[in-house]
N, C-alpha and C positions, 0 to 999 in steps of 0.2 A: 413612130420613130424608134429605131433600134437603140437599146440602152447600152452604152459603152461600159465595159468592165474596168476601165482605167480609173485612176485616182489623181486628182489635183491636190497636192499637199501645199498648204500655206505654211511656210517655214520661216520663223523669226531668226534674225542674226544678231550678233553682239552689238551693244551700244558703245563699247569701249574696248581697249586692248587688254582684256582680262583673259585668264586661262579659260578655255572653252568649257571645261567641266564646271566652272563657277556659274555659268549663265545659260548653258544649253543642255537640256536633258539628254541622257544617253540614248533614249528611244529615237530622238530626232536624228542623232548621228547614224543610227542603224538605217533609218529611212533614207537619209541622204546618200549613204553608201550604196543603196540599191537602185538609185535613179541615174539615168543617162540623159535626161531632157530637163533643162532648167530655163525658166523665164526670169530674167534678172534686169536690174537697172543699169548695171555697169559690169561688163564681162571681167575686167581685170580684178575688181573687188571681189566678185563671186569666186573666181579661181583662187584668190588668196584665202578666202574663208574656207573653201572646200579643202585646200591643202592643210589648213590649220586643224580641221576636224579629222584629218587622217585619210582623206580621199586619195587613193593610189592609182586611180584610173588614168589612162592616157587622154589628156584634154583634147587631142586631135580627134578622138572618137566620141567626145561628149558634145551634145548639141546645146548651144546657148542661144536664146532668143531675147532680144532687147524689148523692154517695156518700161518707158520712163515718161517724163513730162513732154518729151518731143514726139512721142508715138501718136499715131492717128488711129481712129476706129477702123480704118481700111486695113490695118495690119493684123487685126484680131483673128481673122480666119486662118492666117498663117500660123499664129501662135497656138491656136487650139487644135490644129491638124494632127500633131502627134498623139493627143489624147483620143481623138476620134479613130486613130489607127490602133488603139489599144495600149499605148505606152503611158506609164505613170509619169507625172511631171511635178517638179517642185517650183513653186513661186517664191523667190527669195527677195526679201527687202534689202535695201542698201544698208540699213541699220534699224533694228527693232522689228516690229510686227508688220507683215504685209497688209495692205488695204486700210490701215489706220493712219491717216495723214500720210499716205503712201500710195503709189500707183498699184493697180492690180484689180480693182473692184470690177472693171468692165470685163476682164477675162473670167473672173469668178461668176459674174452674171451670165456670161455666154456658156460657161460650163453647166450651170443649172438648166439653161434652156435646152441643152443637149443631154440632160439627165446623166451627167457625169458626176460621180461622187466627189465632194469637196471635203477635205479633212484639215481643219486648222490645228496646228501643233503649238504646244506651250513654249513660251519664251519671253524675253524682255520686251516691254513696251514702256517707253519713257512717259507717255501720257498717263497710263494707269498706275505706273509706279509712283509718279509725282502725286497723283490724287490720293493714293494709299498713304503716303507719307505726310500729306499736308495737314491732316487733322480736320479736313472739311467734309461736308456732306457727300458721302459716297452713294447715297440712295437716289439723289437727284442732282444731275450735273449736265452741263452742255459743253461740247467741244466746238470752238469756233474756227480752228485752224489759224491761218494768218490774218491779222487785222489789216485794214486798209493802209496802203502806203501814204496816201494823201493825208497830211497832218490834220486838217479840219475834219475829214471823215473818220480818221482814227480816234480823235478825241470824242467825237459824237458816239462812236461805237463803244468806247470805254465808259462813257456816261450811261449808255443804254444797258450794258451788261452789269454795271454796278447797281443800277436801279433794279434789274431783274434779280440779282443776287440778294439784294436787301428785301425785296418784296416777296420772293418765293423761297428765300433761304436755301438756295442751291449753290452749286460750285460752277464757276465760269472758267473754262480752261482754254488757253490759247498759246501759240508759239510765235517765234519771230526768226527771221534770218539772223544768224549770229552777229554780223557786223552792225545790225540795227538794234541790238538788245538795249544798249544804254539810252538810245533815243526813245524807245518804247517805255523803258523804266521811268525816265524823267516825265514823260507824258502822263503816266499813271499817277505819279506823285502830284503833278500839277492839277489833275482832273478829279481824283477821288477824294472822298471825305476822310478826315484824319483817323477815324475809327474803323474804316474799312480794312479788312484783312487781305494781305497779299502773300501768297507762297511763291517762292522762286526755287526751282529745282534744276540743278545744272550737272552735267557730266555724270549722269546716273550710271551706276555700277563701276565707275572708274575710281582709282585710288584717291583722286581729289574731288570726289562727289560732294556737292553742296546742296543742302535742302534746308530752308528756313522759312518759317511763317511768322510774320510780324504785322502790326498795324502800319498804316501809311505813315503815321506820326513817327513810329520807331524807325521805319526805313529811311526817313528824311535825314536821320543822323548816323546812318550806318549803311551807306550805299555799297553794294557788293561789287566785286571785280568780275563782271560778266561779259566783258567785251570779247567778241569773236569766239564764244563757246556755246555749246548747245544747251538751251534753256527751255523749260516749260514754266509758264506763268499761270497762276490760279487766283481768282478773286472770289471772296466770300464775305458774308456779313458777320 
Protein backbone atom coordinates (compact mmCIF):
# COMPACT_ATOMS: atom_id res chain seq x y z
CA UNK A 1 0.00 0.00 0.00
CA UNK A 2 1.32 3.44 -0.93
CA UNK A 3 1.85 5.70 2.07
CA UNK A 4 0.12 9.08 1.73
CA UNK A 5 2.13 12.17 2.65
CA UNK A 6 -1.03 13.97 3.75
CA UNK A 7 -1.98 14.65 7.38
CA UNK A 8 -5.28 14.38 9.22
CA UNK A 9 -5.27 17.04 11.95
CA UNK A 10 -7.63 16.58 14.91
CA UNK A 11 -8.51 20.14 15.85
CA UNK A 12 -10.35 21.14 19.06
CA UNK A 13 -12.75 24.08 19.01
CA UNK A 14 -13.90 26.40 21.83
CA UNK A 15 -16.40 25.25 24.43
CA UNK A 16 -17.74 28.76 24.99
CA UNK A 17 -17.81 32.21 23.42
CA UNK A 18 -14.42 33.29 24.72
CA UNK A 19 -11.57 35.04 22.85
CA UNK A 20 -9.82 32.48 20.66
CA UNK A 21 -6.43 33.29 22.18
CA UNK A 22 -7.72 32.20 25.60
CA UNK A 23 -8.46 28.62 24.58
CA UNK A 24 -6.86 27.79 21.20
CA UNK A 25 -3.04 27.65 20.84
CA UNK A 26 -1.53 29.87 18.14
CA UNK A 27 -0.03 26.82 16.42
CA UNK A 28 -3.55 25.47 15.85
CA UNK A 29 -4.46 28.70 14.09
CA UNK A 30 -1.44 28.39 11.81
CA UNK A 31 -2.47 24.84 10.90
CA UNK A 32 -6.09 25.88 10.28
CA UNK A 33 -5.05 28.69 7.96
CA UNK A 34 -3.12 26.22 5.80
CA UNK A 35 -5.99 23.74 5.27
CA UNK A 36 -8.69 23.81 2.60
CA UNK A 37 -10.44 20.51 3.43
CA UNK A 38 -12.42 20.13 6.66
CA UNK A 39 -14.57 17.35 8.12
CA UNK A 40 -17.14 18.97 10.40
CA UNK A 41 -20.34 18.24 12.30
CA UNK A 42 -22.15 21.36 11.09
CA UNK A 43 -20.92 23.59 8.27
CA UNK A 44 -22.35 26.87 9.56
CA UNK A 45 -20.69 26.43 12.97
CA UNK A 46 -17.39 25.49 11.34
CA UNK A 47 -17.43 28.58 9.13
CA UNK A 48 -18.16 30.80 12.12
CA UNK A 49 -15.21 29.31 14.02
CA UNK A 50 -12.86 29.69 11.07
CA UNK A 51 -13.80 33.34 10.61
CA UNK A 52 -13.24 33.93 14.31
CA UNK A 53 -9.68 32.58 14.13
CA UNK A 54 -8.94 34.83 11.16
CA UNK A 55 -9.51 32.52 8.21
CA UNK A 56 -9.70 34.86 5.20
CA UNK A 57 -10.18 32.30 2.44
CA UNK A 58 -13.19 32.21 0.15
CA UNK A 59 -15.54 29.59 1.61
CA UNK A 60 -16.74 28.80 -1.91
CA UNK A 61 -13.25 27.41 -2.52
CA UNK A 62 -13.10 25.49 0.77
CA UNK A 63 -14.29 21.88 0.89
CA UNK A 64 -16.47 20.93 3.86
CA UNK A 65 -17.51 17.32 4.52
CA UNK A 66 -20.18 16.41 7.07
CA UNK A 67 -19.56 13.77 9.73
CA UNK A 68 -22.08 13.66 12.55
CA UNK A 69 -24.47 11.31 14.33
CA UNK A 70 -26.50 10.95 11.13
CA UNK A 71 -23.54 9.88 8.98
CA UNK A 72 -23.15 6.27 7.86
CA UNK A 73 -20.06 4.12 7.37
CA UNK A 74 -20.80 4.16 3.64
CA UNK A 75 -19.84 7.85 3.55
CA UNK A 76 -16.32 7.34 4.94
CA UNK A 77 -14.63 6.61 1.57
CA UNK A 78 -15.82 10.03 0.34
CA UNK A 79 -14.50 11.72 3.46
CA UNK A 80 -11.05 10.18 3.26
CA UNK A 81 -10.65 10.69 -0.51
CA UNK A 82 -8.96 14.14 -0.20
CA UNK A 83 -6.35 12.65 2.13
CA UNK A 84 -5.62 9.85 -0.31
CA UNK A 85 -5.18 12.51 -2.99
CA UNK A 86 -2.47 14.22 -0.92
CA UNK A 87 -4.48 16.98 0.73
CA UNK A 88 -4.15 17.78 4.42
CA UNK A 89 -7.46 17.73 6.25
CA UNK A 90 -8.79 19.09 9.55
CA UNK A 91 -11.33 17.18 11.63
CA UNK A 92 -13.22 19.76 13.69
CA UNK A 93 -15.38 19.11 16.71
CA UNK A 94 -18.58 21.08 17.14
CA UNK A 95 -17.25 22.02 20.58
CA UNK A 96 -14.19 20.66 22.34
CA UNK A 97 -11.97 17.78 21.31
CA UNK A 98 -12.63 15.56 18.27
CA UNK A 99 -13.31 11.85 18.86
CA UNK A 100 -13.83 12.21 22.63
CA UNK A 101 -17.60 11.90 23.16
CA UNK A 102 -17.67 13.22 19.62
CA UNK A 103 -17.89 11.83 16.07
CA UNK A 104 -14.74 11.14 14.11
CA UNK A 105 -13.11 7.99 15.43
CA UNK A 106 -14.15 5.96 12.38
CA UNK A 107 -12.45 8.42 10.07
CA UNK A 108 -9.31 8.33 12.20
CA UNK A 109 -9.35 4.53 12.16
CA UNK A 110 -9.66 4.54 8.37
CA UNK A 111 -6.77 7.01 8.12
CA UNK A 112 -4.56 4.62 10.09
CA UNK A 113 -5.57 1.76 7.80
CA UNK A 114 -4.32 3.82 4.86
CA UNK A 115 -1.12 4.78 6.73
CA UNK A 116 -2.12 8.43 6.79
CA UNK A 117 -0.44 10.42 9.54
CA UNK A 118 -2.82 11.57 12.29
CA UNK A 119 -1.85 14.57 14.43
CA UNK A 120 -3.99 15.51 17.47
CA UNK A 121 -3.73 19.20 18.42
CA UNK A 122 -4.03 20.67 21.92
CA UNK A 123 -7.20 22.37 22.99
CA UNK A 124 -10.17 22.37 25.37
CA UNK A 125 -11.86 19.13 26.43
CA UNK A 126 -14.73 19.46 28.88
CA UNK A 127 -14.31 15.87 30.08
CA UNK A 128 -10.65 16.14 31.00
CA UNK A 129 -10.92 19.70 32.28
CA UNK A 130 -13.72 18.59 34.60
CA UNK A 131 -11.62 15.68 35.89
CA UNK A 132 -8.64 18.00 36.41
CA UNK A 133 -10.74 20.36 38.52
CA UNK A 134 -12.71 17.72 40.45
CA UNK A 135 -10.05 16.69 42.95
CA UNK A 136 -10.73 13.05 42.05
CA UNK A 137 -8.44 10.23 40.95
CA UNK A 138 -6.86 11.19 37.63
CA UNK A 139 -4.84 7.98 37.44
CA UNK A 140 -7.83 5.66 37.17
CA UNK A 141 -11.06 6.86 35.63
CA UNK A 142 -13.82 5.69 33.31
CA UNK A 143 -15.89 7.72 30.89
CA UNK A 144 -19.38 6.32 30.34
CA UNK A 145 -20.79 8.90 27.93
CA UNK A 146 -24.57 9.24 28.27
CA UNK A 147 -26.37 7.13 30.85
CA UNK A 148 -29.52 5.22 29.80
CA UNK A 149 -32.66 7.28 29.21
CA UNK A 150 -34.91 4.64 30.75
CA UNK A 151 -35.25 5.56 34.42
CA UNK A 152 -34.87 2.06 35.87
CA UNK A 153 -31.84 1.35 33.70
CA UNK A 154 -30.33 4.72 34.57
CA UNK A 155 -30.71 4.12 38.30
CA UNK A 156 -29.18 0.65 37.95
CA UNK A 157 -26.24 2.20 36.07
CA UNK A 158 -25.75 4.85 38.75
CA UNK A 159 -25.69 2.15 41.44
CA UNK A 160 -23.16 0.15 39.43
CA UNK A 161 -20.78 3.03 38.79
CA UNK A 162 -21.00 4.16 42.43
CA UNK A 163 -20.08 0.63 43.53
CA UNK A 164 -17.13 0.59 41.15
CA UNK A 165 -15.96 4.01 42.32
CA UNK A 166 -16.12 2.84 45.93
CA UNK A 167 -14.47 -0.52 45.30
CA UNK A 168 -11.73 0.61 42.91
CA UNK A 169 -11.41 4.20 44.16
CA UNK A 170 -11.61 5.51 40.60
CA UNK A 171 -13.50 8.37 38.96
CA UNK A 172 -16.70 7.73 37.02
CA UNK A 173 -17.34 10.42 34.38
CA UNK A 174 -20.57 10.87 32.43
CA UNK A 175 -22.62 13.51 30.63
CA UNK A 176 -26.25 14.22 29.83
CA UNK A 177 -28.36 16.11 27.32
CA UNK A 178 -28.70 19.58 28.92
CA UNK A 179 -32.50 19.51 29.26
CA UNK A 180 -32.25 16.26 31.26
CA UNK A 181 -29.58 17.51 33.68
CA UNK A 182 -31.93 18.05 36.61
CA UNK A 183 -33.60 14.68 36.16
CA UNK A 184 -30.19 12.99 36.23
CA UNK A 185 -29.08 15.06 39.22
CA UNK A 186 -32.18 14.07 41.19
CA UNK A 187 -31.70 10.40 40.32
CA UNK A 188 -28.11 10.61 41.58
CA UNK A 189 -29.29 12.13 44.86
CA UNK A 190 -31.95 9.45 45.33
CA UNK A 191 -29.62 6.58 44.43
CA UNK A 192 -26.17 7.28 45.86
CA UNK A 193 -24.93 7.03 49.44
CA UNK A 194 -24.82 10.27 51.40
CA UNK A 195 -21.01 10.26 51.65
CA UNK A 196 -20.42 9.60 47.94
CA UNK A 197 -18.69 12.51 46.21
CA UNK A 198 -20.17 14.19 43.15
CA UNK A 199 -18.46 16.83 41.01
CA UNK A 200 -20.57 18.93 38.65
CA UNK A 201 -18.68 20.98 36.06
CA UNK A 202 -20.70 23.29 33.80
CA UNK A 203 -20.02 25.84 31.08
CA UNK A 204 -16.29 25.20 31.18
CA UNK A 205 -14.10 28.10 29.99
CA UNK A 206 -17.14 30.45 29.99
CA UNK A 207 -17.47 33.50 32.25
CA UNK A 208 -20.21 31.71 34.21
CA UNK A 209 -18.17 28.50 34.60
CA UNK A 210 -19.33 26.39 37.54
CA UNK A 211 -17.26 23.57 39.09
CA UNK A 212 -18.03 22.17 42.54
CA UNK A 213 -17.33 18.92 44.34
CA UNK A 214 -19.55 17.97 47.28
CA UNK A 215 -20.93 14.93 49.03
CA UNK A 216 -24.40 13.78 48.11
CA UNK A 217 -25.57 14.98 51.54
CA UNK A 218 -24.24 18.47 50.79
CA UNK A 219 -25.79 18.56 47.32
CA UNK A 220 -29.19 17.74 48.83
CA UNK A 221 -29.29 21.20 50.42
CA UNK A 222 -27.63 23.15 47.59
CA UNK A 223 -29.11 22.06 44.27
CA UNK A 224 -27.34 23.88 41.40
CA UNK A 225 -29.06 25.70 38.54
CA UNK A 226 -27.97 23.36 35.74
CA UNK A 227 -31.08 23.21 33.55
CA UNK A 228 -30.28 23.35 29.83
CA UNK A 229 -26.55 24.02 30.20
CA UNK A 230 -23.61 21.79 29.29
CA UNK A 231 -22.46 19.73 32.27
CA UNK A 232 -20.03 16.98 33.12
CA UNK A 233 -20.78 14.75 36.12
CA UNK A 234 -18.15 12.78 38.04
CA UNK A 235 -18.73 10.37 40.91
CA UNK A 236 -16.01 9.20 43.28
CA UNK A 237 -15.68 7.75 46.77
